[in-house]
Predicted model as a PDB file, atoms N, CA, C, CB and O in Angstrom, pLDDT in the B-factor column:
MODEL        1                                                                  
ATOM      1  N   MET A   1      91.424  79.091  91.980  1.00 53.00           N  
ATOM      2  CA  MET A   1      91.991  80.296  91.445  1.00 53.00           C  
ATOM      3  C   MET A   1      91.169  80.708  90.226  1.00 53.00           C  
ATOM      4  CB  MET A   1      93.486  80.098  91.087  1.00 53.00           C  
ATOM      5  O   MET A   1      90.887  79.871  89.368  1.00 53.00           O  
ATOM      6  N   PRO A   2      90.780  81.982  90.133  1.00 62.00           N  
ATOM      7  CA  PRO A   2      90.058  82.422  88.942  1.00 62.00           C  
ATOM      8  C   PRO A   2      90.964  82.374  87.723  1.00 62.00           C  
ATOM      9  CB  PRO A   2      89.504  83.839  89.137  1.00 62.00           C  
ATOM     10  O   PRO A   2      92.167  82.624  87.806  1.00 62.00           O  
ATOM     11  N   ARG A   3      90.366  82.052  86.608  1.00 73.00           N  
ATOM     12  CA  ARG A   3      91.124  81.951  85.362  1.00 73.00           C  
ATOM     13  C   ARG A   3      91.440  83.354  84.835  1.00 73.00           C  
ATOM     14  CB  ARG A   3      90.334  81.132  84.302  1.00 73.00           C  
ATOM     15  O   ARG A   3      90.527  84.165  84.678  1.00 73.00           O  
ATOM     16  N   PRO A   4      92.707  83.655  84.559  1.00 76.00           N  
ATOM     17  CA  PRO A   4      93.058  84.968  84.024  1.00 76.00           C  
ATOM     18  C   PRO A   4      92.516  85.152  82.612  1.00 76.00           C  
ATOM     19  CB  PRO A   4      94.573  85.156  84.032  1.00 76.00           C  
ATOM     20  O   PRO A   4      92.353  84.181  81.874  1.00 76.00           O  
ATOM     21  N   HIS A   5      92.239  86.389  82.241  1.00 84.00           N  
ATOM     22  CA  HIS A   5      91.761  86.686  80.890  1.00 84.00           C  
ATOM     23  C   HIS A   5      92.229  88.085  80.491  1.00 84.00           C  
ATOM     24  CB  HIS A   5      90.204  86.578  80.810  1.00 84.00           C  
ATOM     25  O   HIS A   5      92.666  88.871  81.332  1.00 84.00           O  
ATOM     26  N   GLY A   6      92.132  88.378  79.213  1.00 90.00           N  
ATOM     27  CA  GLY A   6      92.491  89.697  78.712  1.00 90.00           C  
ATOM     28  C   GLY A   6      93.922  89.847  78.244  1.00 90.00           C  
ATOM     29  O   GLY A   6      94.337  90.947  77.877  1.00 90.00           O  
ATOM     30  N   PHE A   7      94.689  88.764  78.249  1.00 94.00           N  
ATOM     31  CA  PHE A   7      96.079  88.836  77.805  1.00 94.00           C  
ATOM     32  C   PHE A   7      96.173  88.547  76.312  1.00 94.00           C  
ATOM     33  CB  PHE A   7      96.954  87.848  78.599  1.00 94.00           C  
ATOM     34  O   PHE A   7      95.458  87.695  75.784  1.00 94.00           O  
ATOM     35  N   GLU A   8      97.059  89.264  75.646  1.00 96.00           N  
ATOM     36  CA  GLU A   8      97.382  89.019  74.237  1.00 96.00           C  
ATOM     37  C   GLU A   8      98.884  89.213  74.063  1.00 96.00           C  
ATOM     38  CB  GLU A   8      96.568  89.975  73.280  1.00 96.00           C  
ATOM     39  O   GLU A   8      99.524  89.932  74.830  1.00 96.00           O  
ATOM     40  N   TYR A   9      99.435  88.560  73.040  1.00 97.00           N  
ATOM     41  CA  TYR A   9     100.858  88.780  72.759  1.00 97.00           C  
ATOM     42  C   TYR A   9     101.045  88.941  71.271  1.00 97.00           C  
ATOM     43  CB  TYR A   9     101.729  87.615  73.295  1.00 97.00           C  
ATOM     44  O   TYR A   9     100.276  88.426  70.459  1.00 97.00           O  
ATOM     45  N   ARG A  10     102.094  89.674  70.937  1.00 97.00           N  
ATOM     46  CA  ARG A  10     102.479  89.874  69.536  1.00 97.00           C  
ATOM     47  C   ARG A  10     103.960  89.611  69.394  1.00 97.00           C  
ATOM     48  CB  ARG A  10     102.128  91.308  69.048  1.00 97.00           C  
ATOM     49  O   ARG A  10     104.781  90.084  70.179  1.00 97.00           O  
ATOM     50  N   GLU A  11     104.271  88.853  68.382  1.00 97.00           N  
ATOM     51  CA  GLU A  11     105.664  88.550  68.070  1.00 97.00           C  
ATOM     52  C   GLU A  11     106.117  89.540  66.998  1.00 97.00           C  
ATOM     53  CB  GLU A  11     105.840  87.054  67.588  1.00 97.00           C  
ATOM     54  O   GLU A  11     105.433  89.723  65.990  1.00 97.00           O  
ATOM     55  N   HIS A  12     107.256  90.172  67.211  1.00 96.00           N  
ATOM     56  CA  HIS A  12     107.758  91.174  66.275  1.00 96.00           C  
ATOM     57  C   HIS A  12     108.955  90.630  65.500  1.00 96.00           C  
ATOM     58  CB  HIS A  12     108.145  92.462  67.019  1.00 96.00           C  
ATOM     59  O   HIS A  12     109.575  89.648  65.907  1.00 96.00           O  
ATOM     60  N   ALA A  13     109.270  91.270  64.393  1.00 96.00           N  
ATOM     61  CA  ALA A  13     110.321  90.806  63.488  1.00 96.00           C  
ATOM     62  C   ALA A  13     111.706  90.813  64.143  1.00 96.00           C  
ATOM     63  CB  ALA A  13     110.343  91.669  62.242  1.00 96.00           C  
ATOM     64  O   ALA A  13     112.566  90.012  63.777  1.00 96.00           O  
ATOM     65  N   ASP A  14     111.922  91.704  65.099  1.00 96.00           N  
ATOM     66  CA  ASP A  14     113.235  91.775  65.742  1.00 96.00           C  
ATOM     67  C   ASP A  14     113.417  90.730  66.839  1.00 96.00           C  
ATOM     68  CB  ASP A  14     113.445  93.151  66.321  1.00 96.00           C  
ATOM     69  O   ASP A  14     114.445  90.723  67.517  1.00 96.00           O  
ATOM     70  N   GLY A  15     112.441  89.854  67.022  1.00 95.00           N  
ATOM     71  CA  GLY A  15     112.555  88.774  67.985  1.00 95.00           C  
ATOM     72  C   GLY A  15     111.946  89.066  69.343  1.00 95.00           C  
ATOM     73  O   GLY A  15     111.966  88.216  70.233  1.00 95.00           O  
ATOM     74  N   THR A  16     111.406  90.265  69.507  1.00 97.00           N  
ATOM     75  CA  THR A  16     110.771  90.587  70.782  1.00 97.00           C  
ATOM     76  C   THR A  16     109.319  90.129  70.780  1.00 97.00           C  
ATOM     77  CB  THR A  16     110.854  92.097  71.065  1.00 97.00           C  
ATOM     78  O   THR A  16     108.696  89.979  69.729  1.00 97.00           O  
ATOM     79  N   VAL A  17     108.802  89.912  71.975  1.00 97.00           N  
ATOM     80  CA  VAL A  17     107.397  89.572  72.166  1.00 97.00           C  
ATOM     81  C   VAL A  17     106.839  90.574  73.162  1.00 97.00           C  
ATOM     82  CB  VAL A  17     107.209  88.086  72.667  1.00 97.00           C  
ATOM     83  O   VAL A  17     107.389  90.752  74.248  1.00 97.00           O  
ATOM     84  N   ARG A  18     105.744  91.227  72.790  1.00 97.00           N  
ATOM     85  CA  ARG A  18     105.093  92.181  73.685  1.00 97.00           C  
ATOM     86  C   ARG A  18     103.780  91.577  74.169  1.00 97.00           C  
ATOM     87  CB  ARG A  18     104.849  93.549  72.973  1.00 97.00           C  
ATOM     88  O   ARG A  18     102.939  91.161  73.372  1.00 97.00           O  
ATOM     89  N   ILE A  19     103.623  91.539  75.484  1.00 96.00           N  
ATOM     90  CA  ILE A  19     102.412  91.006  76.097  1.00 96.00           C  
ATOM     91  C   ILE A  19     101.605  92.181  76.631  1.00 96.00           C  
ATOM     92  CB  ILE A  19     102.747  89.979  77.237  1.00 96.00           C  
ATOM     93  O   ILE A  19     102.133  93.039  77.339  1.00 96.00           O  
ATOM     94  N   THR A  20     100.314  92.213  76.284  1.00 94.00           N  
ATOM     95  CA  THR A  20      99.427  93.256  76.772  1.00 94.00           C  
ATOM     96  C   THR A  20      98.324  92.632  77.612  1.00 94.00           C  
ATOM     97  CB  THR A  20      98.833  94.065  75.603  1.00 94.00           C  
ATOM     98  O   THR A  20      97.980  91.461  77.450  1.00 94.00           O  
ATOM     99  N   HIS A  21      97.781  93.435  78.504  1.00 91.00           N  
ATOM    100  CA  HIS A  21      96.661  93.015  79.340  1.00 91.00           C  
ATOM    101  C   HIS A  21      95.572  94.063  79.187  1.00 91.00           C  
ATOM    102  CB  HIS A  21      97.087  92.839  80.848  1.00 91.00           C  
ATOM    103  O   HIS A  21      95.740  95.208  79.608  1.00 91.00           O  
ATOM    104  N   HIS A  22      94.457  93.672  78.584  1.00 91.00           N  
ATOM    105  CA  HIS A  22      93.351  94.582  78.272  1.00 91.00           C  
ATOM    106  C   HIS A  22      93.841  95.788  77.473  1.00 91.00           C  
ATOM    107  CB  HIS A  22      92.663  95.050  79.564  1.00 91.00           C  
ATOM    108  O   HIS A  22      93.417  96.917  77.718  1.00 91.00           O  
ATOM    109  N   GLY A  23      94.736  95.539  76.516  1.00 93.00           N  
ATOM    110  CA  GLY A  23      95.219  96.584  75.634  1.00 93.00           C  
ATOM    111  C   GLY A  23      96.371  97.418  76.169  1.00 93.00           C  
ATOM    112  O   GLY A  23      96.925  98.233  75.431  1.00 93.00           O  
ATOM    113  N   ARG A  24      96.745  97.240  77.425  1.00 92.00           N  
ATOM    114  CA  ARG A  24      97.848  98.001  78.001  1.00 92.00           C  
ATOM    115  C   ARG A  24      99.100  97.138  78.060  1.00 92.00           C  
ATOM    116  CB  ARG A  24      97.481  98.519  79.405  1.00 92.00           C  
ATOM    117  O   ARG A  24      99.017  95.944  78.351  1.00 92.00           O  
ATOM    118  N   PRO A  25     100.268  97.736  77.785  1.00 93.00           N  
ATOM    119  CA  PRO A  25     101.508  96.951  77.822  1.00 93.00           C  
ATOM    120  C   PRO A  25     101.755  96.363  79.213  1.00 93.00           C  
ATOM    121  CB  PRO A  25     102.702  97.823  77.402  1.00 93.00           C  
ATOM    122  O   PRO A  25     101.686  97.070  80.219  1.00 93.00           O  
ATOM    123  N   ALA A  26     102.039  95.076  79.255  1.00 91.00           N  
ATOM    124  CA  ALA A  26     102.341  94.406  80.517  1.00 91.00           C  
ATOM    125  C   ALA A  26     103.825  94.114  80.623  1.00 91.00           C  
ATOM    126  CB  ALA A  26     101.538  93.109  80.649  1.00 91.00           C  
ATOM    127  O   ALA A  26     104.429  94.352  81.669  1.00 91.00           O  
ATOM    128  N   THR A  27     104.427  93.598  79.547  1.00 93.00           N  
ATOM    129  CA  THR A  27     105.862  93.322  79.548  1.00 93.00           C  
ATOM    130  C   THR A  27     106.346  93.143  78.118  1.00 93.00           C  
ATOM    131  CB  THR A  27     106.185  92.065  80.395  1.00 93.00           C  
ATOM    132  O   THR A  27     105.564  92.893  77.201  1.00 93.00           O  
ATOM    133  N   THR A  28     107.651  93.276  77.954  1.00 96.00           N  
ATOM    134  CA  THR A  28     108.316  93.016  76.678  1.00 96.00           C  
ATOM    135  C   THR A  28     109.414  92.005  76.934  1.00 96.00           C  
ATOM    136  CB  THR A  28     108.890  94.331  76.040  1.00 96.00           C  
ATOM    137  O   THR A  28     110.241  92.184  77.827  1.00 96.00           O  
ATOM    138  N   LEU A  29     109.418  90.949  76.149  1.00 97.00           N  
ATOM    139  CA  LEU A  29     110.427  89.901  76.286  1.00 97.00           C  
ATOM    140  C   LEU A  29     111.361  89.949  75.081  1.00 97.00           C  
ATOM    141  CB  LEU A  29     109.764  88.497  76.415  1.00 97.00           C  
ATOM    142  O   LEU A  29     110.920  90.043  73.936  1.00 97.00           O  
ATOM    143  N   HIS A  30     112.648  89.884  75.362  1.00 97.00           N  
ATOM    144  CA  HIS A  30     113.671  89.861  74.314  1.00 97.00           C  
ATOM    145  C   HIS A  30     114.282  88.471  74.265  1.00 97.00           C  
ATOM    146  CB  HIS A  30     114.769  90.944  74.566  1.00 97.00           C  
ATOM    147  O   HIS A  30     114.108  87.675  75.188  1.00 97.00           O  
ATOM    148  N   ALA A  31     114.998  88.181  73.184  1.00 92.00           N  
ATOM    149  CA  ALA A  31     115.648  86.877  73.050  1.00 92.00           C  
ATOM    150  C   ALA A  31     116.647  86.704  74.171  1.00 92.00           C  
ATOM    151  CB  ALA A  31     116.342  86.733  71.674  1.00 92.00           C  
ATOM    152  O   ALA A  31     117.268  87.699  74.544  1.00 92.00           O  
ATOM    153  N   PRO A  32     116.852  85.561  74.727  1.00 94.00           N  
ATOM    154  CA  PRO A  32     116.270  84.244  74.473  1.00 94.00           C  
ATOM    155  C   PRO A  32     114.980  83.980  75.248  1.00 94.00           C  
ATOM    156  CB  PRO A  32     117.272  83.185  74.810  1.00 94.00           C  
ATOM    157  O   PRO A  32     114.331  82.955  75.040  1.00 94.00           O  
ATOM    158  N   ARG A  33     114.602  84.910  76.152  1.00 96.00           N  
ATOM    159  CA  ARG A  33     113.387  84.688  76.932  1.00 96.00           C  
ATOM    160  C   ARG A  33     112.141  84.656  76.046  1.00 96.00           C  
ATOM    161  CB  ARG A  33     113.242  85.771  77.994  1.00 96.00           C  
ATOM    162  O   ARG A  33     111.190  83.938  76.354  1.00 96.00           O  
ATOM    163  N   SER A  34     112.130  85.416  74.963  1.00 97.00           N  
ATOM    164  CA  SER A  34     110.963  85.410  74.085  1.00 97.00           C  
ATOM    165  C   SER A  34     110.776  84.038  73.448  1.00 97.00           C  
ATOM    166  CB  SER A  34     111.101  86.488  72.999  1.00 97.00           C  
ATOM    167  O   SER A  34     109.646  83.584  73.269  1.00 97.00           O  
ATOM    168  N   GLY A  35     111.863  83.385  73.110  1.00 96.00           N  
ATOM    169  CA  GLY A  35     111.781  82.033  72.549  1.00 96.00           C  
ATOM    170  C   GLY A  35     111.255  81.030  73.553  1.00 96.00           C  
ATOM    171  O   GLY A  35     110.460  80.155  73.209  1.00 96.00           O  
ATOM    172  N   GLN A  36     111.693  81.154  74.790  1.00 97.00           N  
ATOM    173  CA  GLN A  36     111.184  80.270  75.853  1.00 97.00           C  
ATOM    174  C   GLN A  36     109.692  80.489  76.064  1.00 97.00           C  
ATOM    175  CB  GLN A  36     111.945  80.511  77.177  1.00 97.00           C  
ATOM    176  O   GLN A  36     108.933  79.534  76.231  1.00 97.00           O  
ATOM    177  N   PHE A  37     109.275  81.761  76.055  1.00 97.00           N  
ATOM    178  CA  PHE A  37     107.863  82.075  76.231  1.00 97.00           C  
ATOM    179  C   PHE A  37     107.019  81.504  75.102  1.00 97.00           C  
ATOM    180  CB  PHE A  37     107.665  83.578  76.318  1.00 97.00           C  
ATOM    181  O   PHE A  37     105.979  80.895  75.351  1.00 97.00           O  
ATOM    182  N   LEU A  38     107.459  81.698  73.860  1.00 97.00           N  
ATOM    183  CA  LEU A  38     106.697  81.206  72.712  1.00 97.00           C  
ATOM    184  C   LEU A  38     106.569  79.692  72.734  1.00 97.00           C  
ATOM    185  CB  LEU A  38     107.352  81.649  71.411  1.00 97.00           C  
ATOM    186  O   LEU A  38     105.507  79.156  72.416  1.00 97.00           O  
ATOM    187  N   ALA A  39     107.635  78.997  73.105  1.00 97.00           N  
ATOM    188  CA  ALA A  39     107.571  77.540  73.190  1.00 97.00           C  
ATOM    189  C   ALA A  39     106.584  77.105  74.273  1.00 97.00           C  
ATOM    190  CB  ALA A  39     108.967  76.956  73.475  1.00 97.00           C  
ATOM    191  O   ALA A  39     105.828  76.152  74.084  1.00 97.00           O  
ATOM    192  N   GLU A  40     106.594  77.797  75.389  1.00 96.00           N  
ATOM    193  CA  GLU A  40     105.696  77.425  76.483  1.00 96.00           C  
ATOM    194  C   GLU A  40     104.237  77.736  76.162  1.00 96.00           C  
ATOM    195  CB  GLU A  40     106.102  78.143  77.758  1.00 96.00           C  
ATOM    196  O   GLU A  40     103.347  76.951  76.487  1.00 96.00           O  
ATOM    197  N   VAL A  41     103.995  78.872  75.528  1.00 96.00           N  
ATOM    198  CA  VAL A  41     102.611  79.248  75.225  1.00 96.00           C  
ATOM    199  C   VAL A  41     102.021  78.356  74.128  1.00 96.00           C  
ATOM    200  CB  VAL A  41     102.543  80.724  74.797  1.00 96.00           C  
ATOM    201  O   VAL A  41     100.822  78.075  74.141  1.00 96.00           O  
ATOM    202  N   GLU A  42     102.849  77.912  73.182  1.00 96.00           N  
ATOM    203  CA  GLU A  42     102.377  77.018  72.127  1.00 96.00           C  
ATOM    204  C   GLU A  42     102.065  75.626  72.669  1.00 96.00           C  
ATOM    205  CB  GLU A  42     103.417  76.920  71.014  1.00 96.00           C  
ATOM    206  O   GLU A  42     101.150  74.964  72.179  1.00 96.00           O  
ATOM    207  N   ALA A  43     102.813  75.177  73.671  1.00 96.00           N  
ATOM    208  CA  ALA A  43     102.619  73.842  74.237  1.00 96.00           C  
ATOM    209  C   ALA A  43     101.530  73.814  75.303  1.00 96.00           C  
ATOM    210  CB  ALA A  43     103.918  73.339  74.826  1.00 96.00           C  
ATOM    211  O   ALA A  43     101.099  72.739  75.720  1.00 96.00           O  
ATOM    212  N   SER A  44     101.087  74.977  75.741  1.00 93.00           N  
ATOM    213  CA  SER A  44     100.152  75.050  76.853  1.00 93.00           C  
ATOM    214  C   SER A  44      98.707  74.866  76.405  1.00 93.00           C  
ATOM    215  CB  SER A  44     100.303  76.372  77.565  1.00 93.00           C  
ATOM    216  O   SER A  44      98.332  75.237  75.293  1.00 93.00           O  
ATOM    217  N   SER A  45      97.910  74.292  77.286  1.00 92.00           N  
ATOM    218  CA  SER A  45      96.477  74.183  77.020  1.00 92.00           C  
ATOM    219  C   SER A  45      95.752  75.451  77.459  1.00 92.00           C  
ATOM    220  CB  SER A  45      95.886  72.955  77.736  1.00 92.00           C  
ATOM    221  O   SER A  45      94.605  75.667  77.067  1.00 92.00           O  
ATOM    222  N   ASP A  46      96.403  76.301  78.273  1.00 92.00           N  
ATOM    223  CA  ASP A  46      95.816  77.560  78.739  1.00 92.00           C  
ATOM    224  C   ASP A  46      96.827  78.692  78.578  1.00 92.00           C  
ATOM    225  CB  ASP A  46      95.362  77.443  80.219  1.00 92.00           C  
ATOM    226  O   ASP A  46      97.543  79.021  79.523  1.00 92.00           O  
ATOM    227  N   PRO A  47      96.889  79.290  77.383  1.00 94.00           N  
ATOM    228  CA  PRO A  47      97.882  80.350  77.159  1.00 94.00           C  
ATOM    229  C   PRO A  47      97.650  81.576  78.044  1.00 94.00           C  
ATOM    230  CB  PRO A  47      97.866  80.770  75.701  1.00 94.00           C  
ATOM    231  O   PRO A  47      98.605  82.293  78.342  1.00 94.00           O  
ATOM    232  N   GLN A  48      96.415  81.838  78.470  1.00 92.00           N  
ATOM    233  CA  GLN A  48      96.152  82.974  79.351  1.00 92.00           C  
ATOM    234  C   GLN A  48      96.909  82.834  80.667  1.00 92.00           C  
ATOM    235  CB  GLN A  48      94.649  83.105  79.618  1.00 92.00           C  
ATOM    236  O   GLN A  48      97.468  83.805  81.178  1.00 92.00           O  
ATOM    237  N   LEU A  49      96.921  81.650  81.198  1.00 89.00           N  
ATOM    238  CA  LEU A  49      97.624  81.396  82.457  1.00 89.00           C  
ATOM    239  C   LEU A  49      99.133  81.554  82.283  1.00 89.00           C  
ATOM    240  CB  LEU A  49      97.299  79.988  82.978  1.00 89.00           C  
ATOM    241  O   LEU A  49      99.813  82.070  83.170  1.00 89.00           O  
ATOM    242  N   VAL A  50      99.650  81.113  81.149  1.00 93.00           N  
ATOM    243  CA  VAL A  50     101.088  81.258  80.870  1.00 93.00           C  
ATOM    244  C   VAL A  50     101.457  82.736  80.789  1.00 93.00           C  
ATOM    245  CB  VAL A  50     101.471  80.534  79.547  1.00 93.00           C  
ATOM    246  O   VAL A  50     102.458  83.160  81.366  1.00 93.00           O  
ATOM    247  N   MET A  51     100.645  83.524  80.070  1.00 93.00           N  
ATOM    248  CA  MET A  51     100.938  84.953  79.952  1.00 93.00           C  
ATOM    249  C   MET A  51     100.817  85.657  81.297  1.00 93.00           C  
ATOM    250  CB  MET A  51     100.001  85.606  78.937  1.00 93.00           C  
ATOM    251  O   MET A  51     101.611  86.550  81.592  1.00 93.00           O  
ATOM    252  N   ALA A  52      99.855  85.281  82.108  1.00 90.00           N  
ATOM    253  CA  ALA A  52      99.708  85.878  83.434  1.00 90.00           C  
ATOM    254  C   ALA A  52     100.930  85.572  84.289  1.00 90.00           C  
ATOM    255  CB  ALA A  52      98.431  85.366  84.124  1.00 90.00           C  
ATOM    256  O   ALA A  52     101.418  86.436  85.018  1.00 90.00           O  
ATOM    257  N   ARG A  53     101.417  84.349  84.197  1.00 89.00           N  
ATOM    258  CA  ARG A  53     102.579  83.972  84.988  1.00 89.00           C  
ATOM    259  C   ARG A  53     103.833  84.715  84.527  1.00 89.00           C  
ATOM    260  CB  ARG A  53     102.802  82.464  84.907  1.00 89.00           C  
ATOM    261  O   ARG A  53     104.624  85.167  85.355  1.00 89.00           O  
ATOM    262  N   TRP A  54     104.015  84.844  83.231  1.00 93.00           N  
ATOM    263  CA  TRP A  54     105.211  85.522  82.713  1.00 93.00           C  
ATOM    264  C   TRP A  54     105.194  87.013  83.033  1.00 93.00           C  
ATOM    265  CB  TRP A  54     105.323  85.319  81.201  1.00 93.00           C  
ATOM    266  O   TRP A  54     106.257  87.618  83.177  1.00 93.00           O  
ATOM    267  N   THR A  55     104.027  87.614  83.145  1.00 90.00           N  
ATOM    268  CA  THR A  55     103.955  89.039  83.464  1.00 90.00           C  
ATOM    269  C   THR A  55     103.933  89.287  84.960  1.00 90.00           C  
ATOM    270  CB  THR A  55     102.729  89.656  82.828  1.00 90.00           C  
ATOM    271  O   THR A  55     104.127  90.419  85.403  1.00 90.00           O  
ATOM    272  N   GLY A  56     103.699  88.242  85.746  1.00 83.00           N  
ATOM    273  CA  GLY A  56     103.600  88.416  87.189  1.00 83.00           C  
ATOM    274  C   GLY A  56     102.250  88.949  87.611  1.00 83.00           C  
ATOM    275  O   GLY A  56     102.063  89.315  88.771  1.00 83.00           O  
ATOM    276  N   ASN A  57     101.303  88.997  86.685  1.00 65.00           N  
ATOM    277  CA  ASN A  57      99.991  89.562  86.946  1.00 65.00           C  
ATOM    278  C   ASN A  57      98.975  88.441  87.154  1.00 65.00           C  
ATOM    279  CB  ASN A  57      99.555  90.484  85.791  1.00 65.00           C  
ATOM    280  O   ASN A  57      98.131  88.185  86.296  1.00 65.00           O  
ATOM    281  N   TYR A  58      99.068  87.795  88.277  1.00 64.00           N  
ATOM    282  CA  TYR A  58      98.096  86.760  88.592  1.00 64.00           C  
ATOM    283  C   TYR A  58      97.903  86.690  90.087  1.00 64.00           C  
ATOM    284  CB  TYR A  58      98.536  85.399  88.039  1.00 64.00           C  
ATOM    285  O   TYR A  58      98.794  87.059  90.852  1.00 64.00           O  
ATOM    286  N   ARG A  59      96.777  86.231  90.496  1.00 61.00           N  
ATOM    287  CA  ARG A  59      96.447  86.165  91.917  1.00 61.00           C  
ATOM    288  C   ARG A  59      96.987  84.884  92.517  1.00 61.00           C  
ATOM    289  CB  ARG A  59      94.931  86.258  92.132  1.00 61.00           C  
ATOM    290  O   ARG A  59      97.017  83.831  91.880  1.00 61.00           O  
ATOM    291  N   ARG A  60      97.402  85.006  93.740  1.00 59.00           N  
ATOM    292  CA  ARG A  60      97.984  83.859  94.424  1.00 59.00           C  
ATOM    293  C   ARG A  60      97.014  83.213  95.412  1.00 59.00           C  
ATOM    294  CB  ARG A  60      99.241  84.277  95.147  1.00 59.00           C  
ATOM    295  O   ARG A  60      97.307  82.151  95.960  1.00 59.00           O  
ATOM    296  N   GLY A  61      95.869  83.842  95.641  1.00 59.00           N  
ATOM    297  CA  GLY A  61      94.866  83.273  96.518  1.00 59.00           C  
ATOM    298  C   GLY A  61      94.983  83.691  97.964  1.00 59.00           C  
ATOM    299  O   GLY A  61      94.156  83.292  98.783  1.00 59.00           O  
ATOM    300  N   ASN A  62      95.996  84.492  98.310  1.00 58.00           N  
ATOM    301  CA  ASN A  62      96.179  84.863  99.706  1.00 58.00           C  
ATOM    302  C   ASN A  62      95.909  86.343  99.960  1.00 58.00           C  
ATOM    303  CB  ASN A  62      97.578  84.521 100.145  1.00 58.00           C  
ATOM    304  O   ASN A  62      96.252  86.844 101.030  1.00 58.00           O  
ATOM    305  N   GLU A  63      95.308  87.054  99.012  1.00 59.00           N  
ATOM    306  CA  GLU A  63      95.103  88.484  99.173  1.00 59.00           C  
ATOM    307  C   GLU A  63      94.178  88.802 100.345  1.00 59.00           C  
ATOM    308  CB  GLU A  63      94.541  89.070  97.899  1.00 59.00           C  
ATOM    309  O   GLU A  63      94.451  89.721 101.117  1.00 59.00           O  
ATOM    310  N   ARG A  64      93.093  88.056 100.481  1.00 62.00           N  
ATOM    311  CA  ARG A  64      92.159  88.321 101.565  1.00 62.00           C  
ATOM    312  C   ARG A  64      92.818  88.052 102.917  1.00 62.00           C  
ATOM    313  CB  ARG A  64      90.893  87.464 101.405  1.00 62.00           C  
ATOM    314  O   ARG A  64      92.635  88.818 103.864  1.00 62.00           O  
ATOM    315  N   THR A  65      93.572  86.981 103.005  1.00 68.00           N  
ATOM    316  CA  THR A  65      94.262  86.644 104.250  1.00 68.00           C  
ATOM    317  C   THR A  65      95.249  87.741 104.626  1.00 68.00           C  
ATOM    318  CB  THR A  65      94.989  85.295 104.119  1.00 68.00           C  
ATOM    319  O   THR A  65      95.319  88.132 105.791  1.00 68.00           O  
ATOM    320  N   ALA A  66      95.999  88.232 103.676  1.00 65.00           N  
ATOM    321  CA  ALA A  66      96.981  89.277 103.946  1.00 65.00           C  
ATOM    322  C   ALA A  66      96.300  90.582 104.346  1.00 65.00           C  
ATOM    323  CB  ALA A  66      97.868  89.500 102.722  1.00 65.00           C  
ATOM    324  O   ALA A  66      96.803  91.301 105.210  1.00 65.00           O  
ATOM    325  N   ARG A  67      95.178  90.892 103.736  1.00 68.00           N  
ATOM    326  CA  ARG A  67      94.470  92.130 104.057  1.00 68.00           C  
ATOM    327  C   ARG A  67      93.944  92.097 105.496  1.00 68.00           C  
ATOM    328  CB  ARG A  67      93.307  92.356 103.068  1.00 68.00           C  
ATOM    329  O   ARG A  67      93.899  93.131 106.164  1.00 68.00           O  
ATOM    330  N   ASN A  68      93.550  90.927 105.968  1.00 73.00           N  
ATOM    331  CA  ASN A  68      92.988  90.797 107.306  1.00 73.00           C  
ATOM    332  C   ASN A  68      94.035  90.582 108.400  1.00 73.00           C  
ATOM    333  CB  ASN A  68      92.016  89.665 107.326  1.00 73.00           C  
ATOM    334  O   ASN A  68      93.675  90.479 109.572  1.00 73.00           O  
ATOM    335  N   HIS A  69      95.286  90.514 108.056  1.00 77.00           N  
ATOM    336  CA  HIS A  69      96.345  90.313 109.033  1.00 77.00           C  
ATOM    337  C   HIS A  69      96.459  91.557 109.923  1.00 77.00           C  
ATOM    338  CB  HIS A  69      97.698  90.010 108.325  1.00 77.00           C  
ATOM    339  O   HIS A  69      96.354  92.676 109.423  1.00 77.00           O  
ATOM    340  N   PRO A  70      96.671  91.380 111.227  1.00 79.00           N  
ATOM    341  CA  PRO A  70      96.748  92.547 112.134  1.00 79.00           C  
ATOM    342  C   PRO A  70      97.779  93.592 111.714  1.00 79.00           C  
ATOM    343  CB  PRO A  70      97.073  92.082 113.532  1.00 79.00           C  
ATOM    344  O   PRO A  70      97.575  94.783 111.947  1.00 79.00           O  
ATOM    345  N   ARG A  71      98.859  93.174 111.110  1.00 79.00           N  
ATOM    346  CA  ARG A  71      99.899  94.098 110.682  1.00 79.00           C  
ATOM    347  C   ARG A  71      99.384  95.034 109.579  1.00 79.00           C  
ATOM    348  CB  ARG A  71     101.130  93.320 110.190  1.00 79.00           C  
ATOM    349  O   ARG A  71      99.857  96.163 109.453  1.00 79.00           O  
ATOM    350  N   ASN A  72      98.432  94.573 108.797  1.00 75.00           N  
ATOM    351  CA  ASN A  72      97.948  95.356 107.658  1.00 75.00           C  
ATOM    352  C   ASN A  72      96.660  96.103 107.959  1.00 75.00           C  
ATOM    353  CB  ASN A  72      97.737  94.457 106.470  1.00 75.00           C  
ATOM    354  O   ASN A  72      96.170  96.836 107.101  1.00 75.00           O  
ATOM    355  N   ARG A  73      96.106  95.945 109.127  1.00 72.00           N  
ATOM    356  CA  ARG A  73      94.889  96.684 109.480  1.00 72.00           C  
ATOM    357  C   ARG A  73      95.253  98.101 109.872  1.00 72.00           C  
ATOM    358  CB  ARG A  73      94.124  95.983 110.630  1.00 72.00           C  
ATOM    359  O   ARG A  73      96.348  98.364 110.370  1.00 72.00           O  
ATOM    360  N   ARG A  74      94.332  98.997 109.644  1.00 67.00           N  
ATOM    361  CA  ARG A  74      94.581 100.410 109.999  1.00 67.00           C  
ATOM    362  C   ARG A  74      93.610 100.868 111.027  1.00 67.00           C  
ATOM    363  CB  ARG A  74      94.496 101.314 108.780  1.00 67.00           C  
ATOM    364  O   ARG A  74      93.660 102.022 111.451  1.00 67.00           O  
TER     365      ARG A  74                                                      
ENDMDL                                                                          
END                                                                             
């Protein structure tokens, strides 16, 4: 799986966390999910992968297979 990149997050005073991907908003997390995210990203050795997973913006490795399926051909 290619390593995700371009994710950043900012923690705000009201307890929300905003995650961006290449400068564009990807998601906003509110308490208590923001606390869970911060704990996971701090404990992780690859915060990019954690942010990709929390935003749902990551590849699963089956895109080529799905594109070539007879149901998806035109």
